[in-house]
C-alpha positions, 0 to 999 in steps of 0.5 A: 409904058406899063402896058408895054412891059406887061406885053413883053413879060407875056411874050418872054414867059411863052418863049419856052412854051413856043420853042418846046411846042415847035420841038426845038432844043434850046441850043437849036433856037439859040444857034438860029437866032445867033445868041448863046444858049445861056442868054436864051436860058436867061430870057426864058427864065425871065432873068433878062429880057430880049432886045427887040431884035432878038425877040423878032428873030425868035418869032421869025424862027418859030413861025417859019419852023411852023410853016416848014421854012428855014431861016 
């Protein structure tokens, strides 16, 4: 379980970095994954952790953005 928590923390710590690298505004990512911007902000700051579904949506959006696709 401890290993899982470390992996989730690592991912959460890098969501903002990935989003900025993809040149996405916080509101744009929040809209695309259907959560409010305050929730995304808390996730990026490590105040809250995303659900698995939310984390999966974030990864889908950022990967598809890189490939030039739209979700």
